[in-house]
C-alpha positions in Angstrom: 90.4 117.4 199.5 89.4 114.0 198.4 91.5 110.9 197.5 93.9 113.0 195.4 94.8 115.2 198.4 95.1 112.2 200.6 97.6 110.6 198.2 99.7 113.8 198.1 99.6 113.9 201.9 101.0 110.3 202.2 103.8 110.6 199.5 106.2 112.7 201.7 106.4 110.3 204.7 106.4 107.3 202.4 109.4 108.6 200.5 111.2 109.4 203.8 110.5 105.9 205.0 112.0 104.4 201.8 115.1 106.6 202.3 115.5 105.4 205.9 115.2 101.8 204.8 117.9 102.3 202.1 120.3 103.7 204.7 119.7 100.8 207.0 120.4 98.3 204.2 123.7 100.1 203.4 124.7 99.7 207.0 124.0 96.0 206.9 125.8 95.4 203.6 129.1 96.9 204.9 132.0 94.5 204.9 130.1 91.7 203.1 131.6 91.8 199.6 135.3 92.0 198.9 134.7 93.0 195.3 132.7 96.1 196.1 134.6 99.2 196.8 131.5 101.0 198.0 130.7 98.3 200.5 134.3 98.0 201.6 134.2 101.7 202.7 131.3 100.9 205.0 132.8 99.8 208.3 132.4 100.6 212.0 136.0 100.2 213.0 139.4 99.4 211.3 142.5 98.0 213.0 145.7 98.8 211.2 148.5 96.3 211.7 150.8 97.6 208.9 153.3 99.0 211.4 153.1 96.1 213.9 156.6 94.8 213.1 158.1 98.3 213.1 157.4 99.0 216.7 160.4 99.2 219.0 158.6 100.0 222.2 157.1 96.6 222.9 157.3 95.7 226.6 159.0 92.7 228.2 155.5 91.3 228.9 155.2 90.4 225.2 158.6 88.9 225.3 157.7 86.6 228.1 154.5 85.5 226.3 156.5 84.6 223.2 158.9 82.6 225.3 156.0 80.7 226.8 154.9 79.9 223.3 158.2 78.4 222.4 159.7 81.4 220.7 162.9 82.5 222.4 164.0 86.0 221.7 166.1 88.7 223.3 164.7 92.1 224.3 166.5 93.7 221.5 165.2 91.2 218.9 161.5 91.6 219.5 160.9 93.0 216.0 162.3 89.9 214.4 160.1 87.7 216.6 157.0 89.6 215.6 157.9 89.3 212.0 158.2 85.5 212.4 154.7 85.4 214.1 153.2 87.5 211.3 154.6 85.1 208.6 153.5 82.1 210.5 149.9 83.2 210.9 149.6 85.4 207.8 148.5 88.6 209.5 147.0 91.1 207.2 147.8 94.8 207.1 144.3 95.9 208.2 140.9 94.5 209.4 137.6 96.3 209.1 134.5 95.4 211.1 130.9 95.5 209.9 127.5 94.4 211.2 127.6 90.9 209.9 131.4 90.2 209.6 134.8 91.6 208.9 137.1 92.1 205.9 140.9 92.1 205.7 143.5 93.1 203.2 146.8 94.8 202.5 148.0 98.4 202.2 149.8 99.3 199.0 150.9 102.9 198.4 148.5 104.1 201.2 145.6 102.4 199.4 143.6 99.8 201.3 142.9 96.8 199.2 140.4 94.3 200.6 141.5 90.7 200.0 138.7 88.7 201.7 135.6 89.1 203.7 134.3 86.7 206.3 131.0 84.8 205.9 128.1 86.9 207.2 127.1 85.8 210.7 124.3 86.9 213.0 125.3 88.3 216.4 128.8 88.9 215.0 131.5 90.3 217.1 135.2 90.7 216.1 137.5 88.6 218.3 141.1 89.6 217.6 142.5 86.8 219.6 140.8 84.3 217.3 141.1 86.2 214.0 144.8 87.0 214.5 145.5 83.5 215.9 147.0 85.0 219.1 145.2 82.5 221.3 147.4 79.8 219.7 150.7 81.5 220.7 149.9 82.6 224.2 149.9 86.2 223.2 146.5 86.7 224.8 148.3 87.0 228.1 150.2 89.9 226.7 147.2 92.1 226.1 146.7 94.9 228.6 143.9 94.5 231.1 142.0 97.4 229.6 141.9 95.8 226.2 140.6 92.5 227.5 137.9 94.2 229.5 136.9 96.3 226.5 136.6 93.2 224.3 134.3 91.6 226.8 132.0 94.7 226.9 132.1 94.8 223.1 131.1 91.1 222.9 128.0 91.8 225.0 126.9 95.1 223.6 127.4 94.0 219.9 124.6 91.5 220.3 122.2 94.2 221.4 123.3 96.4 218.6 122.7 93.7 216.1 119.2 93.0 217.4 118.4 96.7 217.4 119.4 97.1 213.7 117.3 94.0 212.8 114.2 95.3 214.6 114.7 98.8 213.0 114.9 97.1 209.6 111.7 95.0 210.1 109.8 97.9 211.6 110.7 100.1 208.7 109.4 97.5 206.2 106.2 97.2 208.2 105.9 101.0 208.1 106.0 100.9 204.3 103.4 98.1 204.0 101.0 99.9 206.4 101.6 103.1 204.6 99.7 101.8 201.6 96.6 101.4 203.8 97.1 104.9 205.1 96.0 106.2 201.8 92.4 105.0 202.5 91.8 106.7 205.9 93.4 108.5 208.8 93.0 105.4 210.9 95.6 103.8 208.6 97.9 106.8 209.2 97.4 106.3 213.0 98.5 102.7 212.9 101.4 103.5 210.6 102.5 106.3 213.0 102.8 103.9 215.9 105.0 101.6 213.8 107.1 104.6 212.7 107.7 105.5 216.3 109.1 101.9 216.9 111.2 102.1 213.8 112.7 105.5 214.8 113.4 104.4 218.4 115.3 101.3 217.4 117.1 103.0 214.6 118.3 105.7 216.9 119.2 103.2 219.6 121.3 101.1 217.2 123.1 104.1 215.8 123.9 105.6 219.2 125.1 102.2 220.4 127.4 101.6 217.5 128.8 105.1 217.6 129.5 105.0 221.4 130.8 101.4 221.3 133.4 101.8 218.6 134.4 105.2 219.9 135.4 103.5 223.1 137.1 100.6 221.3 139.1 103.0 219.1 140.3 105.0 222.2 141.4 101.8 224.0 143.2 100.5 220.9 145.1 103.7 220.4 146.0 104.0 224.1 146.9 100.4 224.9 148.0 98.8 221.6 149.6 101.7 219.8 153.0 100.9 221.4 152.7 97.5 219.6 152.2 99.1 216.3 148.4 98.5 216.2 146.2 101.5 215.6 142.4 101.8 215.5 140.2 104.1 213.4 136.5 104.6 213.2 134.8 104.5 209.9 133.0 107.5 208.4 130.6 106.4 205.6 128.7 103.9 207.7 128.0 106.4 210.5 126.8 108.9 207.9 124.4 106.2 206.6 123.1 105.2 210.0 122.5 108.7 211.3 120.8 109.6 208.0 118.5 106.7 208.6 117.7 108.2 212.0 117.0 111.6 210.5 114.8 110.1 207.7 113.0 107.9 210.2 112.2 110.8 212.5 110.9 113.0 209.7 108.8 110.2 208.4 107.2 109.7 211.8 106.4 113.3 212.1 104.7 113.4 208.7 102.8 110.2 209.4 101.5 111.9 212.5 100.5 115.0 210.6 98.6 112.8 208.1 96.4 111.6 210.9 95.0 115.1 211.4 94.3 116.2 207.9 93.4 115.0 204.4 90.7 112.5 205.4 90.2 111.5 201.7 86.4 112.2 201.7 84.9 114.5 199.1 82.3 116.8 200.6 80.5 117.1 197.3 79.6 113.4 197.1 78.5 112.9 200.7 74.9 111.8 201.2 74.4 114.0 204.2 75.6 117.0 202.2 73.0 116.3 199.5 70.2 116.0 202.1 71.2 119.2 203.7 71.1 120.9 200.3 67.6 119.7 199.6 66.4 120.8 203.1 67.8 124.2 202.7 65.7 124.9 199.6 62.6 125.4 201.8 62.7 128.6 203.8 61.2 128.6 207.3 57.8 130.0 208.1 56.3 129.3 204.6 52.8 128.0 203.8 51.5 125.8 201.2 47.8 125.1 200.4 46.4 121.7 201.4 43.8 119.7 199.5 41.3 117.2 200.9 42.5 114.9 203.7 45.5 117.0 204.4 47.2 116.4 201.1 48.9 119.4 199.3 46.4 121.2 197.2 46.9 121.1 193.5 45.2 123.6 191.2 44.1 121.8 188.1 42.5 124.9 186.7 44.9 125.9 184.0 42.8 128.8 182.7 43.6 132.3 183.6 42.0 134.1 185.2 40.5 131.4 187.3 37.0 130.3 186.4 34.3 130.9 188.9 32.6 127.9 190.4 29.4 126.7 188.8 26.0 127.7 190.2 24.8 125.6 193.1 28.2 124.3 194.1 29.4 124.8 197.6 32.4 127.0 198.1 34.7 127.1 201.2 34.9 130.3 203.1 38.7 129.8 203.5 41.4 127.6 202.1 43.3 125.5 204.6 47.1 125.9 204.7 49.8 123.7 206.3 52.5 125.3 208.4 55.9 124.2 207.3 
């Protein structure tokens, strides 16, 4: 097919790789810019605290923790106590969690308005005790055991998740760079296919980890903290982006693999061996050609027709030698 066919064979996996990279970039940009409505909708998990002061089913364990912090309240006045804590530490109505940080804001007319986003940080994990300033009031003792255990798991797994996304991002970029050399030969496609497999595995691992991790966190929040007026929700757009990255990465890897088996990029009409075979094929087998003196091919220099007889006294051969070809 030649170079043109080779280029057409590479275009499909190359475009799929670019699409996968774009999706991974969107996942990484979630919750990094408070002025971007698109990026604000890219979050793994959202904790709603809008109804935290409206809860009337808070247990006496929270009351004891508040008393230890110096806030004395009666069992029937727990709502007022939580309102005072919220004013003191300026708790926001909601918090969204991304790969590099979190954003917070207020809810107005059922509309989530992001106020501020944290500074991007590697190996980020959301610590509610620190962000909500609960560790300064002794309220960390009021958290159910299930929540504390889940937070410890989240802290450890989030580091692996972050590394997996970074490796997937780097491997996808390498896939694009090596894909340029894949135009030249099928060996380039072979190397690119190996990198594409690595990119797919880490993209799939990161996506599966984030989905499972925040599904567990959401369930624990709704089970353990809903009585306190704190509700957890998983995002939607960021999971669409991350799983699209997996699909594009898988398709790209398959097409890179196909490109190693076809479209070599060599033109059969310009190949030296083809020209040699064509010249050799002009001579049919079992043919003879006359030989001149010393075994050289005989050339008839007599241009007259019919041939002129040899002069008198000259020696003539009884036969004319031929060379078997």
